[in-house]
C-alpha positions as CSV (number, residue, x, y, z in Angstrom):
1,M,79.3,12.9,18.7
2,G,81.2,15.7,20.4
3,E,80.0,18.0,23.2
4,R,77.7,20.9,22.2
5,I,78.4,24.2,24.0
6,V,75.8,26.9,23.9
7,A,77.3,30.4,23.5
8,V,76.3,33.9,22.7
9,G,77.7,37.0,21.0
10,A,76.7,40.6,20.7
11,L,76.6,42.5,17.4
12,I,77.2,46.1,18.5
13,T,77.6,49.0,16.0
14,D,78.2,52.6,16.6
15,E,76.5,55.7,14.9
16,N,79.1,55.5,12.1
17,G,78.4,51.8,11.3
18,R,81.6,50.5,12.9
19,I,81.4,47.1,14.5
20,L,82.7,46.4,18.0
21,L,85.1,43.5,18.2
22,I,87.3,42.0,20.9
23,L,90.7,40.4,20.6
24,R,90.4,36.9,22.0
25,R,93.0,36.2,24.7
26,N,92.1,32.5,25.1
27,E,91.2,29.5,22.9
28,P,89.3,28.9,20.8
29,S,90.7,31.5,18.3
30,A,93.2,33.3,20.6
31,G,94.8,36.2,18.9
32,H,91.8,36.8,16.5
33,W,89.2,39.5,16.6
34,S,85.6,38.5,17.1
35,L,82.3,39.7,18.5
36,P,82.2,39.9,22.3
37,G,80.5,36.9,23.8
38,G,81.1,33.5,25.4
39,K,79.5,30.4,27.0
40,V,76.1,30.5,28.6
41,E,76.3,29.6,32.3
42,P,73.9,27.1,33.9
43,G,70.5,28.6,34.6
44,E,71.2,31.7,32.5
45,S,69.0,32.8,29.6
46,L,70.7,33.6,26.2
47,R,69.9,37.3,26.8
48,Q,71.3,37.3,30.3
49,A,74.5,35.7,29.0
50,V,74.9,38.4,26.3
51,I,74.6,41.1,29.0
52,R,77.1,39.4,31.3
53,E,79.6,38.5,28.6
54,V,79.6,42.0,27.0
55,E,80.1,43.7,30.4
56,E,82.9,41.2,31.3
57,E,84.8,41.6,28.0
58,T,84.2,45.3,27.2
59,G,83.0,47.1,30.4
60,L,79.8,48.1,28.6
61,V,76.3,47.6,29.7
62,V,74.0,46.7,26.8
63,E,70.3,46.2,26.0
64,V,69.8,43.0,24.0
65,G,67.8,43.3,20.8
66,E,66.8,41.0,18.1
67,P,68.6,37.8,17.2
68,A,71.2,38.5,14.5
69,I,72.3,35.0,13.5
70,Q,72.6,31.5,14.9
71,L,75.5,29.3,13.8
72,D,77.4,26.2,14.7
73,I,81.2,26.4,15.0
74,A,83.1,23.1,15.1
75,V,86.4,23.1,16.9
76,G,89.1,20.6,16.1
77,D,88.6,18.4,19.2
78,G,85.0,17.4,18.4
79,R,83.3,20.1,20.4
80,V,80.7,22.3,18.6
81,Y,79.8,25.8,19.8
82,E,76.1,26.6,19.1
83,V,76.4,30.4,18.9
84,H,73.4,32.7,19.2
85,D,74.4,36.3,18.2
86,F,72.1,39.1,19.1
87,R,72.0,42.8,18.1
88,A,72.7,44.9,21.2
89,E,72.8,48.6,22.0
90,I,75.1,50.3,24.6
91,R,73.3,51.8,27.5
92,S,76.3,52.7,29.8
93,G,79.9,52.1,30.6
94,E,83.3,52.9,29.3
95,L,84.9,50.7,26.6
96,C,87.7,48.8,28.4
97,P,88.9,45.2,27.6
98,G,88.5,42.8,30.4
99,D,88.1,39.1,31.3
100,D,89.4,37.1,28.3
101,A,89.6,40.0,25.9
102,A,93.1,41.3,25.2
103,D,91.7,44.4,23.5
104,A,88.4,45.9,22.3
105,A,87.9,48.3,19.4
106,Y,85.5,49.5,16.7
107,F,86.2,48.5,13.1
108,T,84.8,49.9,9.9
109,P,83.4,47.3,7.5
110,A,86.6,47.6,5.3
111,E,88.8,47.1,8.4
112,V,86.8,44.0,9.5
113,R,87.6,42.5,6.1
114,T,91.4,43.0,6.5
115,A,91.7,42.3,10.2
116,K,92.8,38.9,11.7
117,V,89.2,37.8,12.5
118,T,87.9,34.5,13.7
119,S,87.1,31.9,11.0
120,R,84.1,32.9,8.8
121,L,83.3,36.0,10.9
122,V,83.1,38.1,7.7
123,E,80.6,35.7,6.1
124,Y,78.5,35.6,9.3
125,L,78.4,39.4,9.5
126,E,77.3,39.6,5.8
127,Q,74.5,37.0,6.5
128,A,73.4,39.1,9.5
129,G,73.3,42.2,7.3
130,A,76.0,44.0,9.4
131,L,78.6,44.0,6.7
132,P,77.7,44.9,3.1
133,P,78.6,42.1,0.6
134,E,81.9,42.7,-1.1
135,A,81.6,44.1,-4.6
136,P,82.5,41.5,-7.2
């Protein structure tokens, strides 16, 4: 069985319902838009990791709220990312991509559906209630 890597993400929306995404600079999924987040460091709680990762990738300081969704993402080399996404609210800072984020921007639900996003992100955002289900 492959290595399990515990990671976190932050589901941040603005007053207009747009979702904050970062453009991944590094693998996995380099060149794709995703929620800000990353690996949990040793001795760090999930909530501490959310705060650190969001600040590193976006320049924003957040307050971590309720869990949004938990999922496993398998990568081709046998590793599995156990991802814990939390809702978060911005408390301070200026949006500025940093660390392993090539860019950071807000997307409307329609834009999320057409952007080059990480595998299954749309499905996860629907499950978390952040993206309305697409009309049949």
